[in-house]
C-alpha positions as CSV (number, residue, x, y, z in Angstrom):
1,X,55.7,-60.3,-52.2
2,X,54.7,-57.2,-50.2
3,X,52.4,-54.4,-51.3
4,X,53.8,-50.9,-50.7
5,X,51.9,-47.7,-51.0
6,X,54.1,-45.5,-53.1
7,X,52.2,-42.2,-53.6
8,X,49.0,-40.2,-53.4
9,X,47.7,-37.6,-55.8
10,X,44.8,-35.2,-55.3
11,X,43.4,-33.6,-58.4
12,X,46.6,-34.8,-60.2
13,X,48.9,-33.1,-57.7
14,X,51.3,-35.2,-55.6
15,X,50.6,-35.1,-51.9
16,X,53.5,-35.0,-49.5
17,X,53.5,-35.1,-45.7
18,X,52.8,-31.7,-44.1
19,X,51.6,-29.9,-47.2
20,X,48.6,-27.6,-47.5
21,X,46.1,-30.5,-48.0
22,X,46.8,-31.7,-44.5
23,X,46.1,-35.3,-45.6
24,X,49.5,-36.8,-44.8
25,X,51.5,-36.4,-41.6
26,X,54.0,-39.1,-42.5
27,X,54.9,-41.2,-45.5
28,X,51.8,-42.8,-47.2
29,X,53.1,-46.4,-46.6
30,X,53.3,-45.8,-42.9
31,X,49.8,-44.4,-42.6
32,X,47.0,-46.5,-41.3
33,X,44.2,-44.1,-42.4
34,X,43.7,-41.1,-44.6
35,X,41.3,-38.3,-43.9
36,X,40.0,-36.3,-46.9
37,X,38.2,-33.0,-46.5
38,X,35.2,-32.3,-48.7
39,X,37.4,-30.3,-51.0
40,X,39.6,-33.4,-51.9
41,X,37.1,-36.0,-53.1
42,X,39.1,-36.9,-56.2
43,X,42.3,-38.8,-55.5
44,X,44.6,-41.5,-56.7
45,X,46.5,-44.1,-54.7
46,X,49.7,-45.6,-56.1
47,X,51.0,-49.0,-54.9
48,X,53.7,-51.5,-56.0
49,X,55.3,-54.8,-55.1
50,X,58.7,-53.9,-56.5
51,X,59.0,-57.4,-58.1
52,X,61.7,-56.7,-60.6
53,X,62.0,-60.3,-61.7
54,X,58.5,-60.6,-63.2
55,X,57.2,-57.1,-62.8
56,X,55.3,-57.2,-66.1
57,X,53.5,-60.4,-65.1
58,X,52.3,-59.1,-61.7
59,X,48.6,-58.7,-61.4
60,X,47.0,-56.2,-58.9
61,X,43.5,-56.3,-57.5
62,X,41.9,-53.6,-55.4
63,X,38.6,-53.0,-53.8
64,X,37.1,-50.1,-51.9
65,X,34.6,-51.6,-49.5
66,X,31.5,-49.4,-49.3
67,X,31.9,-48.4,-52.9
68,X,33.2,-51.3,-55.0
69,X,31.1,-54.5,-55.1
70,X,33.9,-56.6,-56.6
71,X,37.6,-56.6,-56.9
72,X,38.9,-54.4,-59.6
73,X,41.9,-55.4,-61.8
74,X,44.6,-53.0,-62.5
75,X,45.5,-52.3,-66.1
76,X,48.9,-50.7,-66.6
77,X,50.3,-48.6,-63.8
78,X,49.3,-50.0,-60.4
79,X,47.0,-47.3,-59.1
80,X,43.4,-46.8,-58.0
81,X,41.5,-43.6,-58.7
82,X,38.2,-42.4,-57.1
83,X,36.1,-39.3,-57.7
84,X,33.1,-37.8,-55.9
85,X,32.9,-40.3,-53.1
86,X,30.1,-39.8,-50.7
87,X,31.1,-38.7,-47.2
88,X,31.7,-41.7,-45.0
89,X,34.3,-44.3,-43.9
90,X,35.8,-46.7,-46.4
91,X,38.3,-49.5,-46.4
92,X,40.7,-49.7,-49.3
93,X,42.2,-53.2,-49.9
94,X,44.8,-54.2,-52.4
95,X,46.6,-57.5,-53.2
96,X,49.0,-58.8,-55.9
97,X,49.8,-62.2,-57.6
98,X,52.8,-63.0,-59.8
99,X,52.9,-65.3,-62.8
100,X,53.7,-68.3,-60.7
101,X,50.5,-67.9,-58.6
102,X,52.2,-66.6,-55.6
103,X,50.0,-64.0,-53.8
104,X,50.9,-61.2,-51.5
105,X,49.2,-60.3,-48.2
106,X,46.2,-58.0,-48.6
107,X,47.1,-54.5,-47.7
108,X,44.4,-52.4,-46.0
109,X,44.1,-48.6,-45.7
110,X,41.3,-46.8,-44.0
111,X,39.9,-43.8,-45.9
112,X,37.6,-41.2,-44.3
113,X,35.8,-38.7,-46.5
114,X,34.5,-35.7,-44.5
115,X,31.3,-34.1,-45.6
116,X,30.9,-30.4,-46.4
117,X,30.3,-28.3,-43.3
118,X,26.6,-28.0,-43.8
119,X,26.4,-31.8,-44.0
120,X,28.6,-32.5,-41.1
121,X,27.5,-34.1,-37.8
122,X,28.3,-31.0,-35.8
123,X,26.3,-28.9,-38.1
124,X,23.4,-31.2,-37.8
125,X,23.8,-31.1,-34.1
126,X,23.8,-27.3,-34.1
127,X,20.8,-27.2,-36.4
128,X,19.0,-29.7,-34.1
129,X,20.0,-27.7,-31.1
130,X,18.8,-24.5,-32.8
131,X,15.5,-26.1,-33.7
132,X,15.0,-27.3,-30.2
133,X,15.8,-23.8,-28.8
134,X,13.4,-22.2,-31.3
135,X,10.7,-24.8,-30.5
136,X,11.2,-24.1,-26.7
137,X,11.3,-20.3,-27.4
138,X,8.2,-20.4,-29.6
139,X,6.4,-22.6,-27.1
140,X,7.2,-20.1,-24.3
141,X,6.3,-17.1,-26.5
142,X,3.0,-18.7,-27.5
143,X,2.4,-19.8,-24.0
144,X,3.1,-16.3,-22.6
145,X,1.0,-14.8,-25.4
146,X,-1.9,-17.1,-24.6
147,X,-1.4,-16.4,-20.9
148,X,-1.4,-12.7,-21.6
149,X,-4.4,-12.9,-23.9
150,X,-6.2,-15.0,-21.2
151,X,-5.1,-12.5,-18.5
152,X,-6.3,-9.6,-20.6
153,X,-9.6,-11.4,-21.2
154,X,-10.0,-12.0,-17.5
155,X,-9.1,-8.4,-16.7
156,X,-11.5,-7.2,-19.3
157,X,-14.2,-9.5,-17.9
158,X,-13.4,-8.3,-14.3
159,X,-13.3,-4.7,-15.4
160,X,-16.6,-5.0,-17.2
161,X,-18.0,-6.9,-14.2
162,X,-16.7,-4.2,-11.8
163,X,-18.1,-1.4,-14.1
164,X,-21.4,-3.2,-14.2
165,X,-21.5,-3.7,-10.4
166,X,-20.5,0.0,-9.9
167,X,-23.2,1.0,-12.3
168,X,-25.7,-1.1,-10.4
169,X,-24.5,0.2,-7.1
170,X,-24.7,3.8,-8.4
171,X,-28.1,3.3,-9.8
172,X,-29.2,1.7,-6.6
173,X,-27.8,4.5,-4.5
174,X,-29.3,7.1,-6.8
175,X,-32.7,5.5,-6.8
176,X,-32.6,5.1,-3.0
177,X,-31.4,8.7,-2.6
178,X,-34.2,9.9,-4.8
179,X,-36.6,8.1,-2.6
180,X,-35.0,9.7,0.5
181,X,-35.1,13.3,-0.7
182,X,-38.9,13.7,-0.3
183,X,-39.1,12.2,3.2
184,X,-36.1,14.2,4.3
185,X,-37.7,17.4,3.0
186,X,-40.8,16.6,5.0
187,X,-38.7,16.0,8.1
188,X,-36.5,19.1,7.7
189,X,-39.2,21.6,6.9
190,X,-41.4,21.0,10.0
191,X,-38.2,20.8,12.1
192,X,-37.1,24.2,10.9
193,X,-40.6,25.6,11.8
194,X,-40.3,24.1,15.2
195,X,-36.8,25.5,15.7
196,X,-38.0,29.0,14.6
197,X,-40.6,29.0,17.3
198,X,-39.8,30.1,20.8
199,X,-38.9,27.1,22.9
200,X,-38.9,27.2,26.7
201,X,-37.8,23.6,27.2
202,X,-34.0,23.6,26.5
203,X,-33.8,19.9,26.7
204,X,-36.5,19.5,24.0
205,X,-34.8,22.2,21.9
206,X,-31.4,20.3,22.0
207,X,-33.2,17.2,20.8
208,X,-34.7,19.1,17.9
209,X,-31.3,20.6,17.0
210,X,-29.8,17.1,17.2
211,X,-32.5,15.9,14.8
212,X,-31.9,18.8,12.4
213,X,-28.2,18.3,12.4
214,X,-28.4,14.6,11.5
215,X,-31.2,15.2,9.0
216,X,-29.0,17.8,7.3
217,X,-26.1,15.3,7.4
218,X,-28.3,12.6,5.7
219,X,-29.6,15.2,3.2
220,X,-25.9,16.1,2.5
221,X,-25.1,12.5,1.7
222,X,-28.1,12.2,-0.5
223,X,-27.1,15.3,-2.4
224,X,-23.5,14.1,-2.6
225,X,-24.6,10.9,-4.3
226,X,-26.6,12.9,-6.9
227,X,-23.6,15.2,-7.4
228,X,-21.3,12.3,-7.8
229,X,-23.6,10.8,-10.4
230,X,-23.4,14.1,-12.3
231,X,-19.6,14.1,-12.2
232,X,-19.5,10.5,-13.4
233,X,-21.9,11.2,-16.3
234,X,-20.1,14.5,-17.2
235,X,-23.2,16.7,-16.6
236,X,-21.7,18.4,-13.5
237,X,-20.3,21.9,-14.4
238,X,-18.3,24.4,-12.3
239,X,-20.1,27.5,-11.2
240,X,-17.2,29.7,-10.2
241,X,-17.0,33.1,-8.6
242,X,-14.1,35.2,-7.3
243,X,-14.2,35.0,-3.5
244,X,-12.1,34.4,-0.4
245,X,-11.2,30.7,-0.6
246,X,-9.6,30.8,2.9
247,X,-12.9,31.8,4.5
248,X,-14.7,28.8,2.9
249,X,-12.0,26.4,4.1
250,X,-12.2,27.9,7.6
251,X,-15.9,27.5,7.7
252,X,-15.6,23.8,6.9
253,X,-12.9,23.5,9.4
254,X,-15.0,25.1,12.1
255,X,-17.9,22.7,11.4
256,X,-15.8,19.8,12.7
257,X,-14.8,21.5,15.9
258,X,-17.6,19.9,18.0
259,X,-16.6,16.5,16.6
260,X,-13.0,17.1,17.5
261,X,-13.9,18.1,21.0
262,X,-16.1,15.0,21.4
263,X,-13.5,12.6,20.1
264,X,-10.7,14.5,22.0
265,X,-8.6,14.9,18.9
266,X,-6.0,17.7,18.5
267,X,-7.5,19.7,15.7
268,X,-5.6,22.6,14.1
269,X,-5.8,25.0,11.2
270,X,-2.7,26.6,9.7
271,X,-2.5,29.1,6.8
272,X,0.1,31.4,5.2
273,X,-2.5,33.3,3.3
274,X,-5.3,35.3,4.9
275,X,-7.3,36.7,2.0
276,X,-7.0,34.4,-1.0
277,X,-9.2,35.8,-3.7
278,X,-9.4,33.3,-6.5
279,X,-12.1,31.8,-8.7
280,X,-13.6,28.6,-7.3
281,X,-16.8,26.6,-7.1
282,X,-17.9,27.0,-3.4
283,X,-20.0,23.8,-3.4
284,X,-17.2,21.8,-4.9
285,X,-14.6,23.2,-2.5
286,X,-16.9,22.5,0.5
287,X,-17.5,18.9,-0.7
288,X,-13.7,18.4,-1.2
289,X,-12.7,19.7,2.2
290,X,-15.7,18.1,3.9
291,X,-14.9,14.6,2.5
292,X,-11.2,14.9,3.3
293,X,-11.9,15.9,6.9
294,X,-14.6,13.2,7.3
295,X,-12.1,10.7,6.1
296,X,-9.5,12.0,8.5
297,X,-11.8,11.9,11.5
298,X,-13.0,8.4,10.6
299,X,-9.5,6.9,11.0
300,X,-8.1,9.2,13.8
301,X,-8.4,8.1,17.4
302,X,-8.5,10.0,20.7
303,X,-5.3,11.9,21.4
304,X,-4.2,11.9,17.8
305,X,-3.9,15.0,15.6
306,X,-5.6,16.4,12.5
307,X,-4.2,19.5,10.8
308,X,-5.7,21.5,8.0
309,X,-3.2,23.6,6.1
310,X,-3.9,26.2,3.4
311,X,-1.0,27.6,1.3
312,X,-0.3,29.1,-2.1
313,X,2.6,28.5,-4.4
314,X,3.3,30.6,-7.6
315,X,0.8,28.6,-9.6
316,X,-1.5,26.6,-7.2
317,X,-3.5,26.8,-4.1
318,X,-2.4,23.9,-1.9
319,X,-4.9,22.4,0.6
320,X,-3.5,19.8,2.9
321,X,-5.3,17.6,5.4
322,X,-2.9,15.7,7.7
323,X,-3.7,13.1,10.3
324,X,-1.8,10.9,12.6
325,X,-4.3,8.1,12.4
326,X,-3.9,4.4,11.4
327,X,-2.6,5.2,7.9
328,X,-3.1,3.3,4.6
329,X,-1.1,0.3,3.4
330,X,1.0,0.9,0.3
331,X,-0.9,-1.6,-1.8
332,X,-4.2,0.2,-1.2
333,X,-3.1,3.7,-2.0
334,X,-3.5,3.4,-5.8
335,X,-7.1,2.2,-5.3
336,X,-8.5,4.4,-2.6
337,X,-9.9,6.8,-5.2
338,X,-11.8,4.1,-7.1
339,X,-15.5,4.0,-6.8
340,X,-16.8,1.8,-4.0
341,X,-13.3,0.6,-3.1
342,X,-13.0,-0.1,0.6
343,X,-10.1,-1.6,2.5
344,X,-11.1,-4.8,4.2
345,X,-11.0,-5.1,8.0
346,X,-12.2,-3.3,11.0
347,X,-13.7,0.1,10.7
348,X,-11.9,0.8,7.4
349,X,-14.8,-0.4,5.3
350,X,-17.3,2.0,6.9
351,X,-19.1,4.4,4.5
352,X,-20.5,4.2,1.0
353,X,-17.1,4.1,-0.8
354,X,-17.7,7.1,-3.0
355,X,-16.3,9.9,-0.8
356,X,-12.7,9.9,-2.1
357,X,-13.8,9.0,-5.6
358,X,-16.2,12.0,-5.6
359,X,-13.4,14.2,-4.1
360,X,-10.9,13.3,-6.9
361,X,-13.6,13.9,-9.6
362,X,-14.3,17.3,-8.1
363,X,-10.6,18.2,-7.9
364,X,-10.1,17.2,-11.6
365,X,-13.3,19.1,-12.6
366,X,-11.7,22.1,-10.8
367,X,-8.6,21.7,-13.1
368,X,-6.5,20.4,-10.3
369,X,-5.1,17.2,-8.9
370,X,-4.8,15.3,-5.6
371,X,-2.0,13.4,-4.0
372,X,-1.8,11.1,-1.0
373,X,1.0,10.0,1.2
374,X,0.6,7.5,4.0
375,X,2.4,5.0,6.2
376,X,0.5,2.4,8.3
377,X,0.5,3.4,11.9
378,X,1.9,7.0,11.2
379,X,-1.1,8.6,9.4
380,X,-2.0,10.0,6.1
381,X,-1.6,13.3,4.1
382,X,-4.0,14.3,1.4
383,X,-2.8,17.3,-0.7
384,X,-5.1,19.1,-3.2
385,X,-3.6,21.4,-5.8
386,X,-5.9,23.9,-7.5
387,X,-4.8,26.4,-10.2
388,X,-4.5,30.1,-9.2
389,X,-4.7,31.6,-12.6
390,X,-8.0,33.1,-13.7
391,X,-7.4,31.7,-17.2
392,X,-7.9,28.1,-15.9
393,X,-11.6,28.9,-15.4
394,X,-12.2,30.8,-18.5
395,X,-14.6,28.1,-19.9
396,X,-16.5,27.6,-16.7
397,X,-19.8,29.3,-15.8
398,X,-19.4,32.5,-13.8
399,X,-21.8,33.5,-10.9
400,X,-22.0,36.6,-8.8
401,X,-20.8,35.8,-5.4
402,X,-22.8,38.7,-3.9
403,X,-26.1,38.1,-5.6
404,X,-25.9,34.3,-5.3
405,X,-24.6,34.8,-1.7
406,X,-22.5,31.8,-2.7
407,X,-24.4,29.6,-0.4
408,X,-24.0,25.8,-0.8
409,X,-27.1,23.6,-1.2
410,X,-26.3,22.0,2.1
411,X,-27.3,25.2,4.0
412,X,-30.7,25.3,2.3
413,X,-33.4,23.5,4.2
414,X,-34.7,21.7,1.1
415,X,-35.4,22.5,-2.5
416,X,-39.1,22.8,-2.3
417,X,-39.1,24.5,1.1
418,X,-36.6,27.1,-0.2
419,X,-38.8,27.8,-3.1
420,X,-41.7,28.2,-0.7
421,X,-39.8,30.6,1.5
422,X,-38.8,32.7,-1.5
423,X,-42.4,32.9,-2.5
424,X,-43.4,33.7,1.0
425,X,-40.9,36.5,1.2
426,X,-41.9,38.1,-2.1
427,X,-45.6,37.6,-1.9
428,X,-47.9,40.5,-1.0
429,X,-50.7,39.7,1.4
430,X,-53.9,39.9,-0.6
431,X,-56.7,42.2,0.4
432,X,-59.6,40.1,1.6
433,X,-61.9,42.3,-0.4
434,X,-59.7,42.0,-3.5
435,X,-60.4,39.5,-6.3
436,X,-59.6,35.9,-5.1
437,X,-56.1,34.6,-6.0
438,X,-55.4,31.1,-7.1
439,X,-52.2,29.2,-6.1
440,X,-51.3,26.0,-8.0
441,X,-49.1,23.5,-6.2
442,X,-47.8,20.6,-8.3
443,X,-45.7,17.7,-6.9
444,X,-45.6,13.9,-7.4
445,X,-45.9,13.4,-3.6
446,X,-49.2,14.1,-2.0
447,X,-47.6,14.8,1.4
448,X,-45.5,17.6,0.0
449,X,-48.6,19.1,-1.6
450,X,-50.4,18.8,1.7
451,X,-47.6,20.3,3.7
452,X,-47.2,23.3,1.3
453,X,-51.0,23.8,1.5
454,X,-50.7,24.0,5.2
455,X,-47.6,26.1,5.1
456,X,-49.2,28.8,2.8
457,X,-52.6,28.7,4.7
458,X,-52.0,31.8,6.9
459,X,-50.9,34.0,4.0
460,X,-53.1,32.8,1.1
461,X,-56.8,33.0,1.0
462,X,-58.1,29.6,-0.3
C-alpha cells in the first residue's frame, strides 16, 4: 500500500496549484512542504491508499509532530483537520494498515505556519534595530545635553569668574587711581606755578614742561579710569553742545604730531567737511579719538602710516583711524573691546586693557557704534559712526558751548587747583583796615590744605 495526498482545503475551500492562496505550486502529492500564511491557519489534508479490495477495512493513523502527542486514528473519510496552529514548523506523518495487518510506509509532509507580520522574525529584527537606534540616539542626545549643560555651567562659572576678576581689577584700579589723584594734584599745581614764573634757564624749563606733560598724561589715565567706571555703572551721562566737531578732532590729531615726528611715522589728517556743527560731548569725543590714536601709535612702527579721516554721510558722522601697523588676528577681533582683554605676546599686552572697552562704551553712550577691520601684517581700521540728527540727543543734558568754553577736564590743572584759581580770579583783595575775613579750607589730605593755605597767603589776610 502507498499513501497518496489527494487534496487540501483551507476554510473548506479546495486549494489548487497557482491559486490566490499561494500554498501550492504543484500537485499536493508531489509537494515536500507546505507554507501557510497567518491568514490560513485552518486547513484540511486529504489522503488515501486507493485500496479498492478492502477499502472499508483500511485504518489510517496520522500525527502532527509539534502538536499531536500521539497518533490519531481516522474515523470515516481519510483526512486530518487542524485549526489555529501556532506559528512554527511542523511535520505531518500519516500511515495506513489493511485488515490483513499489512502496513504502508509512513508518508511525511513538512508544514510551515508563518506568523502574523508583527510576530515575524523580520519584524522583531526591525523592532530590535529600531530600539538599538533609539537607544544610541537617546544616549547621544543625553550625552550631548549633559555635555551642553556642563559646557554652559563651565561658561557660566568662567563668565562669573571673569566678571568677578574684572570687578576686582576695576575696584583696584579705581582705588589706586583715587589714591593717585591727590599726589598728582600736588605735583601739577606747583609745576604750573613754576612754569608761570619767568625762567631764564631753557634746559630747566624743558625739564619742567616734560614733567608737566607726563603728569597730565598720568592724570588723564586716572580720570579715564574714573570715567570708565561711570560708564560701566551707568552713571556717566552725555553733556552735549552744538559745536564744530572737526575742530575737536583736529586738536586731538595735532596733540600727537610730536609723537609722530619722534617715531618717524607718516601721520595725516583728511576731511571732507570743514565746519561740522553737530551736538556732541566734547570730553567723550576727545577720549574716543585719543584712545584710538593711542592704540594706533602703540602698534605702528617707524616708516609706517597713520591716517585720521573725518567724513559725514546722510545720517552719521564717520571718524576713521587707519594704520599700517602689525594688525590684529581674526580670532582676537571679537574680543578686543572686552574689558582687560589683551592679546598675548610682545608689546601687544601693554597698557591697562580698558582703552578700547572705554571707547566702545563712550561710542554707544553717544548713540553710535564702532567697527574694526584688520589683517595681520597689513594694519587696522577703526571706524566710529555717530548720529548727525539733533533728535538723537534730545534726552541728553545740554550745555552752553560758549559759557562752558567746552573745555575737557584734561586741560584743567586739577580739580582743587581749578577751584582755587576761580576763587582767586573772583576775589576782591581785602582792605587791611577792613574787618578781618575768614577762609575755611576743608580736605581729607593735610598736604592739600597746607598747599592751598600757602597758595592763598599773598591775597588773604590770615
